[in-house]
C-alpha angles and dihedrals in degrees: 000000000000116000097209093189089064093056119086134133094254094059102029106026096146096048091050093044093052090047091050093051093048092046093048093050092049095046091051091047092048094049093044111030091188089063091061090059089047091054092046100047120001096048092042092226095135117074117264144134089303085079088082090049093063102278091134092156093069100087087060102037093047088065090060094057124079138191098233144343095275092051091052094044093053093050093043091055093054093042088058093042097050100023097060091052095053097038092052091049100039103028128242096283097054092041090050091052090050091051091050092047093051093043096049098041096039097045094043093048092048091049094049097045094041091056098038091112096038118144134170111292094025116111115249113252108242121181120204133180139050096271092107092053089045091054088047092055090046092049092049095051093041095052094035089057088070089070101021110051092187089067093052092079091064093054104043127178090263091055091048091051091048095051093042093049093046090049092055094041091053091054091050092049091050097045092047091051093239095120134000108234130174097241091161088062092049092050095044092049092049093050094046093047091051090047091053091050091054092046091053105034112018111130091209131036091008092148090053092052090047090053091049091049091050093048093048091048093052092045096050094044090050089054088059087071103032132009107178112200095021110124096220092047089051090053092049091051091048091053090049091053091050091049091051089049093051091048093056115109118262090247089068090067098050114120116252121224109268118236120248109283091217108027114207120246123220 
């Protein structure tokens, strides 16, 4: 699948740089398990409720973290397989914007949907890993191949069967309780990748798909800052109000003289 002779730093610098960062983080985490917990929680690199406290980097950085070496290796392979194709064709800037778009929309959507039924005492759903972006790259190449035959070779029938089978297997593993997997991230990435393919390459209704992609982008990015009606967002805002209240000076809580209960009339 990977044409190694087509991969070098001059032609695919971003793909190789992203792969190096992911590999470095995973190697450090594997050698020092305590470091993994530090990356997940203390450093606030994985997505969580801090997103609504200004941690706008989390939808991106959470894609660089992984649960174990196998998880990282699988995603690294497909980053190299799909990334080098798109970066060589589009250039590093456009590929970088695509990666950011998939990371931010996919991670944010997964976080919002995964916590849609959140309530106090229930762990917050936090998705990590580049699987969502990987499914986004797959979805883009798969759907784009409908209009661009030259892209079909990079998303063969075997690859489609593999990604489809893995998608279903991951759902089964999660539902059965065998393994917690961010299926929301997989699904969101696949949908957004397909949407981008239609917006870029559709032979009909391309303007419509572009408008849909723009509207979805603005809506999801807006929800990074405010998500009215979402239970976890409501809890975060309540905590923020309490913190502001506790930080008020003591003088703000002094009782004020009460007015006469029965004011006199002249």
